[in-house]
ZAMARGU-4260 file (C-alpha; in steps of 0.2 Angstrom, whole numbers, plus 5000, padded with zeros to 4 digits):
<rodrens>
0) 4743/5091/4935 | 4745/5110/4935 | 4736/5123/4925 | 4743/5135/4912 | 4748/5152/4917
5) 4734/5165/4917 | 4742/5179/4907 | 4735/5197/4910 | 4741/5213/4902 | 4737/5224/4917
10) 4738/5218/4935 | 4733/5230/4949 | 4731/5218/4963 | 4732/5199/4968 | 4719/5192/4980
15) 4728/5182/4994 | 4718/5172/5007 | 4722/5179/5024 | 4733/5193/5017 | 4730/5211/5014
20) 4729/5215/4995 | 4744/5225/4989 | 4747/5234/4973 | 4761/5223/4965 | 4767/5235/4952
25) 4766/5251/4962 | 4780/5254/4974 | 4775/5254/4993 | 4781/5271/4998 | 4773/5273/5015
30) 4782/5264/5029 | 4766/5261/5039 | 4757/5252/5025 | 4773/5241/5022 | 4773/5236/5041
35) 4754/5232/5040 | 4757/5221/5025 | 4771/5212/5033 | 4761/5208/5049 | 4747/5201/5038
40) 4759/5191/5027 | 4767/5183/5042 | 4751/5178/5050 | 4742/5172/5034 | 4732/5156/5034
45) 4741/5150/5018 | 4759/5148/5016 | 4768/5163/5009 | 4785/5164/5001 | 4796/5178/4993
50) 4809/5173/4981 | 4823/5184/4973 | 4819/5186/4955 | 4838/5186/4950 | 4844/5171/4961
55) 4828/5161/4963 | 4832/5160/4982 | 4819/5162/4996 | 4822/5178/5006 | 4806/5177/5017
60) 4792/5166/5022 | 4778/5166/5035 | 4773/5154/5049 | 4761/5144/5038 | 4776/5141/5026
65) 4785/5133/5041 | 4770/5121/5044 | 4768/5117/5026 | 4786/5112/5023 | 4789/5105/5041
70) 4804/5116/5042 | 4810/5131/5053 | 4810/5148/5045 | 4829/5149/5047 | 4831/5133/5036
75) 4819/5139/5023 | 4827/5156/5020 | 4841/5154/5008 | 4834/5138/4999 | 4832/5139/4980
80) 4814/5139/4975 | 4817/5123/4965 | 4820/5113/4982 | 4802/5116/4987 | 4797/5103/4974
85) 4802/5085/4971 | 4819/5082/4963 | 4812/5075/4947 | 4802/5091/4944 | 4817/5103/4948
90) 4821/5108/4930 | 4802/5110/4926 | 4799/5123/4940 | 4815/5132/4937 | 4809/5135/4919
95) 4792/5141/4925 | 4801/5153/4937 | 4811/5161/4924 | 4796/5163/4912 | 4786/5171/4926
100) 4800/5183/4930 | 4802/5188/4912 | 4783/5190/4909 | 4779/5197/4926 | 4761/5190/4924
105) 4751/5182/4939 | 4749/5163/4938 | 4738/5151/4946 | 4743/5133/4946 | 4742/5116/4955
110) 4760/5110/4960 | 4768/5097/4971 | 4778/5102/4987 | 4791/5091/4995 | 4791/5092/5015
115) 4806/5089/5026 | 4799/5071/5030 | 4798/5066/5012 | 4779/5068/5010 | 4772/5075/4994
120) 4758/5088/4996 | 4748/5097/4983 | 4745/5116/4983 | 4738/5129/4972 | 4750/5143/4970
125) 4745/5161/4966 | 4760/5171/4962 | 4765/5188/4956 | 4781/5199/4954 | 4781/5213/4967
130) 4794/5226/4972 | 4800/5225/4990 | 4811/5240/4994 | 4824/5241/4980 | 4822/5223/4975
135) 4810/5214/4963 | 4803/5198/4971 | 4791/5184/4967 | 4778/5182/4980 | 4769/5165/4980
140) 4754/5160/4991 | 4753/5142/4993 | 4735/5135/4997 | 4736/5116/5003 | 4724/5106/4993
145) 4731/5089/4997 | 4715/5082/5005 | 4703/5090/4992 | 4714/5082/4978 | 4714/5065/4987
150) 4695/5065/4989 | 4692/5071/4971 | 4704/5057/4964 | 4696/5044/4975 | 4679/5048/4969
155) 4685/5047/4951 | 4693/5030/4955 | 4677/5024/4964 | 4666/5028/4949 | 4678/5020/4937
160) 4680/5005/4948 | 4661/5001/4949 | 4659/5003/4931 | 4673/4992/4927 | 4668/4979/4940
165) 4652/4975/4930 | 4660/4976/4913 | 4675/4965/4918 | 4666/4954/4931 | 4672/4936/4930
170) 4654/4930/4927 | 4641/4935/4914 | 4629/4949/4919 | 4615/4955/4909 | 4598/4965/4910
175) 4582/4961/4902 | 4564/4968/4904 | 4549/4958/4909 | 4546/4953/4891 | 4563/4944/4890
180) 4571/4958/4879 | 4590/4961/4882 | 4595/4978/4887 | 4614/4975/4892 | 4627/4961/4892
185) 4644/4962/4899 | 4660/4955/4892 | 4659/4938/4900 | 4641/4936/4894 | 4647/4940/4877
190) 4660/4927/4878 | 4649/4914/4885 | 4636/4915/4870 | 4648/4921/4857 | 4637/4936/4853
195) 4642/4955/4855 | 4631/4965/4866 | 4624/4976/4852 | 4618/4960/4843 | 4608/4955/4858
200) 4601/4972/4864 | 4583/4974/4859 | 4580/4955/4855 | 4570/4943/4866 | 4579/4928/4872
205) 4564/4918/4866 | 4567/4924/4848 | 4586/4924/4849 | 4585/4905/4850 | 4598/4905/4864
210) 4588/4893/4874 | 4584/4875/4867 | 4565/4873/4863 | 4563/4860/4878 | 4569/4873/4890
215) 4558/4888/4884 | 4543/4884/4895 | 4555/4883/4911 | 4563/4900/4906 | 4545/4908/4904
220) 4541/4901/4921 | 4556/4909/4929 | 4552/4926/4920 | 4535/4925/4927 | 4542/4923/4945
225) 4553/4939/4941 | 4537/4949/4937 | 4530/4944/4954 | 4546/4951/4962 | 4555/4935/4966
230) 4572/4929/4962 | 4577/4913/4954 | 4591/4901/4952 | 4604/4895/4951 | 4596/4885/4937
235) 4605/4875/4924 | 4602/4878/4906 | 4610/4872/4889 | 4613/4888/4878 | 4615/4888/4860
240) 4631/4898/4855 | 4633/4909/4840 | 4645/4897/4832 | 4633/4882/4834 | 4641/4874/4849
245) 4633/4871/4866 | 4637/4879/4883 | 4632/4872/4900 | 4627/4887/4911 | 4620/4891/4928
250) 4608/4906/4928 | 4603/4917/4943 | 4590/4931/4941 | 4584/4945/4953 | 4571/4959/4950
255) 4580/4976/4951 | 4576/4994/4949 | 4587/5004/4938 | 4584/5022/4934 | 4566/5020/4940
260) 4563/5005/4929 | 4559/4988/4935 | 4571/4976/4926 | 4578/4959/4928 | 4597/4957/4933
265) 4603/4940/4926 | 4620/4932/4931 | 4626/4918/4920 | 4641/4906/4924 | 4649/4895/4911
270) 4650/4877/4920 | 4655/4868/4904 | 4673/4866/4909 | 4668/4861/4927 | 4657/4847/4920
275) 4671/4841/4909 | 4682/4842/4924 | 4670/4832/4935 | 4670/4818/4921 | 4689/4819/4920
280) 4690/4817/4939 | 4679/4802/4939 | 4691/4794/4925 | 4706/4799/4935 | 4702/4790/4951
285) 4709/4773/4945 | 4725/4782/4940 | 4726/4790/4957 | 4723/4773/4966 | 4737/4765/4955
290) 4749/4779/4959 | 4746/4776/4978 | 4748/4758/4976 | 4765/4760/4967 | 4772/4773/4980
295) 4788/4767/4988 | 4782/4772/5005 | 4769/4764/5016 | 4753/4774/5015 | 4739/4770/5027
300) 4722/4777/5033 | 4719/4775/5052 | 4704/4778/5062 | 4703/4785/5079 | 4706/4768/5087
305) 4721/4765/5077 | 4713/4752/5066 | 4720/4751/5048 | 4706/4756/5035 | 4718/4756/5020
310) 4736/4752/5016 | 4744/4753/4999 | 4757/4740/5002 | 4764/4728/5016 | 4780/4720/5022
315) 4784/4703/5014 | 4774/4689/5021 | 4758/4699/5024 | 4744/4703/5012 | 4734/4719/5012
320) 4718/4710/5016 | 4727/4703/5032 | 4733/4720/5037 | 4716/4730/5035 | 4705/4729/5050
325) 4720/4726/5062 | 4727/4738/5075 | 4742/4747/5069 | 4750/4743/5086 | 4752/4725/5080
330) 4766/4731/5069 | 4775/4743/5081 | 4787/4739/5095 | 4778/4741/5112 | 4788/4755/5118
335) 4782/4766/5104 | 4763/4762/5106 | 4761/4778/5117 | 4769/4789/5105 | 4758/4783/5091
340) 4742/4783/5101 | 4746/4801/5108 | 4749/4807/5090 | 4733/4800/5083 | 4723/4808/5098
345) 4732/4825/5095 | 4727/4825/5077 | 4709/4821/5080 | 4708/4834/5093 | 4717/4849/5084
350) 4716/4844/5066 | 4735/4848/5064 | 4748/4837/5056 | 4762/4829/5066 | 4776/4816/5064
355) 4787/4803/5074 | 4801/4791/5072 | 4797/4773/5078 | 4803/4755/5077 | 4792/4744/5067
360) 4791/4725/5067 | 4787/4714/5052 | 4778/4697/5051 | 4795/4689/5051 | 4801/4698/5067
365) 4813/4710/5058 | 4814/4727/5067 | 4816/4742/5056 | 4816/4761/5059 | 4802/4772/5051
370) 4799/4791/5050 | 4781/4794/5049 | 4771/4809/5043 | 4753/4810/5050 | 4740/4821/5043
375) 4721/4823/5046 | 4707/4818/5034 | 4692/4830/5036 | 4674/4830/5031 | 4664/4846/5033
380) 4678/4852/5044 | 4678/4837/5056 | 4693/4825/5057 | 4686/4807/5052 | 4703/4798/5050
385) 4722/4801/5048 | 4734/4796/5034 | 4751/4790/5039 | 4765/4790/5026 | 4780/4780/5033
390) 4798/4779/5026 | 4811/4766/5031 | 4826/4775/5039 | 4835/4759/5045 | 4850/4763/5035
395) 4851/4781/5041 | 4850/4775/5059 | 4864/4763/5056 | 4874/4777/5049 | 4870/4788/5064
400) 4877/4775/5075 | 4893/4773/5066 | 4895/4792/5066 | 4894/4791/5085 | 4908/4778/5086
405) 4919/4789/5075 | 4916/4804/5086 | 4925/4797/5101 | 4941/4804/5095 | 4934/4821/5096
410) 4930/4819/5114 | 4948/4818/5118 | 4951/4834/5109 | 4937/4843/5119 | 4944/4837/5135
415) 4960/4845/5131 | 4952/4862/5129 | 4952/4872/5145 | 4936/4882/5140 | 4919/4874/5143
420) 4913/4865/5127 | 4896/4857/5125 | 4888/4849/5110 | 4869/4851/5108 | 4857/4843/5095
425) 4844/4855/5086 | 4832/4852/5101 | 4845/4859/5113 | 4848/4842/5121 | 4866/4840/5128
430) 4875/4827/5117 | 4893/4829/5123 | 4903/4839/5136 | 4921/4841/5140 | 4930/4839/5157
435) 4929/4858/5160 | 4910/4857/5159 | 4909/4841/5170 | 4919/4849/5183 | 4910/4866/5183
440) 4893/4858/5184 | 4898/4843/5195 | 4883/4846/5206 | 4871/4846/5191 | 4876/4828/5184
445) 4871/4819/5174 | 4872/4832/5160 | 4871/4822/5144 | 4853/4819/5139 | 4845/4834/5147
450) 4840/4850/5139 | 4854/4863/5140 | 4844/4875/5150 | 4839/4861/5162 | 4856/4854/5164
455) 4866/4871/5167 | 4853/4883/5173 | 4839/4871/5181 | 4826/4880/5171 | 4810/4872/5163
460) 4810/4883/5148 | 4822/4890/5136 | 4833/4904/5142 | 4827/4920/5134 | 4846/4925/5131
465) 4851/4908/5123 | 4862/4911/5107 | 4860/4893/5103 | 4842/4895/5098 | 4847/4908/5085
470) 4861/4897/5078 | 4849/4883/5075 | 4837/4894/5067 | 4848/4904/5055 | 4863/4893/5054
475) 4875/4908/5059 | 4887/4909/5074 | 4879/4919/5089 | 4886/4924/5105 | 4880/4932/5121
480) 4884/4936/5139 | 4873/4925/5151 | 4871/4924/5170 | 4877/4909/5180 | 4868/4906/5196
485) 4872/4894/5211 | 4857/4889/5222 | 4847/4903/5214 | 4859/4917/5218 | 4869/4926/5204
490) 4886/4919/5205 | 4894/4927/5189 | 4893/4929/5170 | 4898/4918/5156 | 4902/4923/5138
495) 4893/4910/5128 | 4896/4907/5109 | 4886/4895/5099 | 4893/4888/5082 | 4881/4879/5071
500) 4885/4861/5066 | 4880/4857/5048 | 4879/4841/5037 | 4886/4840/5020 | 4871/4848/5013
505) 4872/4864/5024 | 4858/4858/5036 | 4860/4863/5054 | 4861/4847/5064 | 4867/4853/5081
510) 4877/4867/5090 | 4894/4868/5098 | 4893/4880/5114 | 4910/4887/5120 | 4909/4896/5137
515) 4921/4906/5147 | 4920/4916/5164 | 4919/4935/5161 | 4911/4940/5177 | 4924/4954/5181
520) 4924/4960/5163 | 4905/4959/5163 | 4904/4971/5178 | 4916/4983/5170 | 4906/4983/5154
525) 4889/4983/5161 | 4885/5001/5154 | 4891/4997/5137 | 4881/4980/5137 | 4865/4989/5140
530) 4869/5002/5126 | 4872/4987/5114 | 4857/4978/5119 | 4846/4994/5115 | 4855/4995/5099
535) 4852/4976/5095 | 4833/4978/5099 | 4832/4992/5087 | 4840/4982/5073 | 4829/4967/5077
540) 4813/4978/5075 | 4817/4981/5057 | 4805/4972/5046 | 4808/4962/5029 | 4804/4970/5013
545) 4786/4966/5007 | 4776/4969/4992 | 4758/4964/4987 | 4752/4959/4969 | 4735/4957/4962
550) 4729/4943/4950 | 4736/4953/4935 | 4754/4952/4944 | 4753/4971/4947 | 4761/4978/4963
555) 4747/4986/4974 | 4756/4988/4990 | 4773/4990/4998 | 4780/4993/5015 | 4793/5006/5022
560) 4807/4992/5023 | 4804/4989/5004 | 4807/5007/5000 | 4823/5007/5011 | 4828/4991/5002
565) 4825/4999/4985 | 4835/5014/4990 | 4850/5004/4996 | 4851/4994/4980 | 4848/5010/4969
570) 4832/5004/4961 | 4817/5014/4957 | 4804/5015/4971 | 4790/5019/4959 | 4783/5002/4957
575) 4765/5004/4962 | 4754/4999/4947 | 4768/4990/4938 | 4770/4972/4934 | 4783/4962/4944
580) 4795/4961/4929 | 4792/4979/4924 | 4796/4985/4941 | 4811/4973/4943 | 4818/4970/4925
585) 4833/4961/4933 | 4823/4946/4939 | 4821/4930/4928 | 4805/4927/4919 | 4801/4912/4930
590) 4796/4924/4944 | 4779/4928/4935 | 4777/4909/4933 | 4780/4906/4952 | 4767/4920/4956
595) 4754/4912/4944 | 4758/4895/4953 | 4753/4903/4970 | 4737/4910/4963 | 4732/4894/4955
600) 4738/4881/4969 | 4734/4892/4984 | 4750/4886/4992 | 4764/4897/4999 | 4781/4896/4989
605) 4798/4898/4996 | 4812/4901/4984 | 4830/4908/4984 | 4836/4919/4970 | 4853/4925/4966
610) 4852/4942/4956 | 4865/4955/4950 | 4858/4972/4954 | 4868/4987/4948 | 4884/4976/4948
615) 4881/4969/4965 | 4877/4950/4968 | 4862/4949/4980 | 4855/4933/4987 | 4837/4933/4993
620) 4825/4921/5001 | 4808/4925/4995 | 4791/4919/5002 | 4776/4921/4991 | 4760/4919/5003
625) 4743/4918/4995 | 4728/4929/5002 | 4711/4921/5001 | 4694/4928/4999 | 4679/4917/4997
630) 4690/4902/4994 | 4699/4911/4980 | 4717/4918/4980 | 4715/4937/4977 | 4732/4943/4982
635) 4750/4936/4984 | 4761/4944/4998 | 4779/4943/4994 | 4792/4944/5008 | 4810/4947/5003
640) 4824/4943/5015 | 4842/4947/5010 | 4853/4932/5014 | 4868/4936/5005 | 4879/4938/5020
645) 4872/4922/5027 | 4876/4911/5012 | 4894/4918/5011 | 4897/4914/5029 | 4890/4896/5027
650) 4903/4893/5013 | 4917/4901/5025 | 4912/4889/5039 | 4912/4874/5028 | 4929/4878/5022
655) 4934/4880/5041 | 4927/4864/5046 | 4936/4855/5032 | 4953/4863/5036 | 4952/4859/5054
660) 4947/4841/5051 | 4960/4839/5038 | 4974/4846/5050 | 4969/4835/5064 | 4966/4819/5054
665) 4982/4819/5044 | 4994/4818/5059 | 4983/4805/5067 | 4984/4794/5051 | 5002/4796/5051
670) 5004/4790/5069 | 4994/4775/5064 | 5005/4772/5050 | 5021/4774/5061 | 5013/4762/5073
675) 5011/4749/5060 | 5028/4751/5053 | 5035/4749/5071 | 5025/4734/5075 | 5032/4725/5059
680) 5050/4731/5064 | 5048/4723/5081 | 5041/4707/5074 | 5056/4706/5062 | 5069/4714/5073
685) 5072/4727/5059 | 5080/4741/5068 | 5079/4752/5052 | 5061/4750/5051 | 5059/4754/5070
690) 5070/4769/5068 | 5059/4775/5053 | 5043/4772/5063 | 5050/4782/5078 | 5055/4797/5067
695) 5038/4797/5058 | 5029/4796/5075 | 5040/4810/5082 | 5037/4822/5068 | 5018/4820/5068
700) 5017/4820/5087 | 5026/4837/5086 | 5014/4843/5072 | 4999/4837/5082 | 5005/4845/5098
705) 5008/4861/5089 | 4990/4861/5081 | 4982/4857/5098 | 4993/4870/5107 | 4988/4883/5094
710) 4970/4879/5097 | 4973/4881/5116 | 4983/4897/5113 | 4968/4904/5103 | 4956/4901/5117
715) 4968/4907/5131 | 4971/4923/5122 | 4952/4925/5118 | 4949/4926/5136 | 4957/4943/5136
720) 4963/4940/5155 | 4977/4931/5163 | 4994/4933/5171 | 5004/4949/5168 | 5023/4949/5168
725) 5032/4952/5184 | 5049/4955/5176 | 5056/4958/5159 | 5061/4943/5147 | 5077/4942/5137
730) 5073/4945/5119 | 5091/4938/5114 | 5088/4922/5124 | 5072/4918/5116 | 5078/4922/5099
735) 5093/4911/5102 | 5083/4897/5108 | 5071/4898/5093 | 5087/4898/5081 | 5093/4882/5090
740) 5077/4873/5088 | 5075/4877/5069 | 5094/4875/5066 | 5091/4858/5057 | 5077/4864/5046
745) 5088/4880/5041 | 5103/4869/5037 | 5092/4856/5027 | 5085/4870/5016 | 5102/4878/5014
750) 5096/4895/5021 | 5105/4909/5029 | 5098/4915/5046 | 5106/4932/5051 | 5102/4939/5069
755) 5105/4958/5073 | 5099/4962/5090 | 5101/4980/5097 | 5108/4978/5115 | 5096/4992/5121
760) 5081/4981/5115 | 5086/4965/5125 | 5074/4967/5140 | 5056/4968/5136 | 5041/4967/5148
765) 5032/4952/5142 | 5029/4934/5148 | 5043/4923/5141 | 5032/4909/5135 | 5021/4922/5125
770) 5036/4930/5118 | 5043/4913/5112 | 5026/4909/5104 | 5025/4926/5096 | 5042/4925/5088
775) 5042/4906/5084 | 5026/4908/5074 | 5034/4922/5063 | 5051/4914/5061 | 5043/4897/5057
780) 5032/4905/5044 | 5047/4913/5036 | 5056/4897/5035 | 5041/4887/5029 | 5039/4899/5013
785) 5058/4902/5010 | 5066/4889/4999 | 5082/4899/4995 | 5091/4915/5001 | 5091/4921/5018
790) 5081/4926/5033 | 5086/4942/5043 | 5080/4946/5061 | 5084/4963/5068 | 5078/4974/5082
795) 5079/4993/5086 | 5072/5006/5097 | 5058/5017/5089 | 5051/5031/5100 | 5044/5022/5115
800) 5043/5005/5107 | 5055/4990/5103 | 5054/4986/5085 | 5057/4968/5079 | 5058/4965/5060
805) 5059/4948/5051 | 5063/4948/5033 | 5064/4934/5021 | 5067/4931/5002 | 5053/4918/5000
810) 5038/4916/4989 | 5030/4933/4994 | 5011/4937/4995 | 4997/4944/4984 | 4987/4959/4991
815) 4973/4947/4995 | 4984/4935/5005 | 4992/4949/5014 | 4975/4955/5020 | 4970/4938/5025
820) 4986/4930/5034 | 4981/4936/5051 | 4963/4928/5050 | 4960/4913/5061 | 4961/4896/5051
825) 4967/4905/5035 | 4979/4895/5025 | 4986/4899/5007 | 4982/4882/5002 | 4970/4868/5010
830) 4984/4855/5006 | 4997/4864/5017 | 5000/4857/5035 | 4995/4866/5050 | 4978/4874/5055
835) 4982/4892/5050 | 4982/4899/5068 | 5001/4904/5070 | 5000/4922/5063 | 4983/4925/5071
840) 4990/4920/5088 | 5005/4931/5086 | 4993/4946/5082 | 4983/4942/5098 | 4999/4942/5109
845) 5005/4958/5101 | 4988/4967/5104 | 4987/4960/5121 | 5002/4971/5126 | 4996/4986/5117
850) 5007/4984/5102 | 5005/4982/5083 | 5010/4970/5070 | 5011/4973/5051 | 5016/4962/5036
855) 5022/4969/5019 | 5026/4961/5002 | 5029/4967/4985 | 5021/4952/4977 | 5024/4934/4973
860) 5042/4929/4973 | 5048/4945/4981 | 5048/4940/5000 | 5039/4945/5015 | 5043/4958/5029
865) 5035/4957/5046 | 5037/4972/5058 | 5032/4970/5076 | 5031/4985/5088 | 5029/4982/5107
870) 5029/4996/5121 | 5045/4996/5131 | 5034/4998/5147
</rodrens>
């Protein structure tokens, strides 16, 4: 880009735009002249820099330099001269600087400059070594030529583009004079006839025998029209190719003036393949008809009045001939007639596709459920009929009904939770609520069957703050603070969390809403909420990464988000002009096949890829969208969205649902078993069987109660409000009560349970019930994972805290397990009993009172130590 240094043996002066000329090699002795020179230097139009020849650091610059670099003078002075340029050229400019210092010659060169904002500017530097005081410096004058360079390069590109446009046009282009003599033929014209341009130039198409004898007169007539200044075509001809084969072509001609000469511009399009395709299309119509007739779904064509014009198959007992000409409503339950009629009218009016679920009735009276996709059939842009593709979903409907029956058990669990719980479908219809919600919104009943915003807020549209809409859309848990009004007056605020319900395939089928009253907390945190909202809006405004490719699969455009994405992943941002796999070598080869598919089909393509980029697994959702021009795809826009975290969270939620379901279903199944055993014992008067049933039922009732209590405890603690202790609780009393309750388990496992309580730590300011829950969960966990040895509980005073330590000789923890044990629903194994809430609840209680809890283990088989510290006051 730059020019070579201009070497001169004797340099007296350097001419600088806007700067007084100064003798560089003669010492400035007069103080007045030096002052004039500095004033001129500081106010010059072009940017000026002085750099120390020894260190390479900038020691002075003028105002124009500040504008050029977008930096203040104080930030520029002290910079190394190489930092004026892009990082990739650092060593190049360091070398030039050293050579210039050594040679002391003036040089004139075009270089790149890096501004503070990251822009690249082009400047022409005129520089020379001059003495300043007792120093030797390099003075460089930087003239900004960025715009001139852009104009020059654009002009070059424009000329090359139009030359290339003709030479590489997708249709044949040629010139001939009015005698039919060829003067030029492009690559496509050469390809069509099989002759090189040099073989045709100078020859008349009459003598070249390109046109069959029967078409020569017609060709002469068209040439005569060209002489009269008229264009012709498109006209169909059969050309004789060089290899002896024939080509069907369309030829269009126009008289033109090129370099003051009247010539004929001809455009030739090879339609051989098209004609073959038309023939193939005619031959394939029967195949297509056979395919439609054998399709498993019902395919129909319906007119605007709902009359069946075509049907591929019918229900048993009815022929196609009997169905065609009848209204579709004859085969639909009356209550769905309006749905079908409105859908057909909507499609005829808008031209947009739609769908519905209805009950159909066959000739034998059998009723079945169908999901039907309805799409328009257009002619010259006008809808003339609709197609309906119906699939039988009767079995699916039966399964859904059975699912509703099985969910009755869940309702009792919901009613036991003291926070508000609502279950919504994906359209935000209320499906189920618990007792808390029914009581809270008693004046709004009935709730089930209404939209959530209608039932709870008496609105006609979706609440703008609704987290459930987001949960349905992206499959993630969302939460937010929402207003609660009574008779249109603000009553308070709720904290609403929305958890997506998914089927076994990961598809969102509904939302669980959990709500609690945080009015007081909301008032206290209003300022923080506003700040977080502004931050959230800023984050939400960030766009996805986008790049655009042309038909050769070369990247021609990227956005700023794409650059940030590349920078984050540590991949090169210099992708313009490169093919997709050249820019991103870590992608699979099928990516280019997918791009070609979009170019050829004209249909968007959505894919999900898992790639390893610089040792990091990245999961992306990629949308390839075609861009049309004159009915042809000329570009493909690729939108890249990083969904790595979403996929990981989905897998975590699936495991969570599985564990909760397992933990609740197992004790229920055992209770059913106990009931069966007890019934048989009563029938046979078998007291042993009855006792066995009671023991089994008792253990599982305790287990079920513990799991439910843990769930309730989690929600109570999550409110972050509640009663504060009015008096201190006895730590010794609580520990002794726990020891008595687990005495049977300790003795059965043959363990030693030693208690060492410092008398100074007995009284502690904490609600006794919460202290009991806290310690029971810790001790119960130690007993559960210790099969031999001992458990030691001790207390002591530490600074202003009471420290409680529980040590065991159990199975120990891995580093990963140690980091996860306090997470909600975490269990070391899915086969283990319980719900994985105990330690999480203990941590919540400790943190509620401003304390801390830590867990230590030297590894598997080496026991666990839990240390709790609670403030004395």
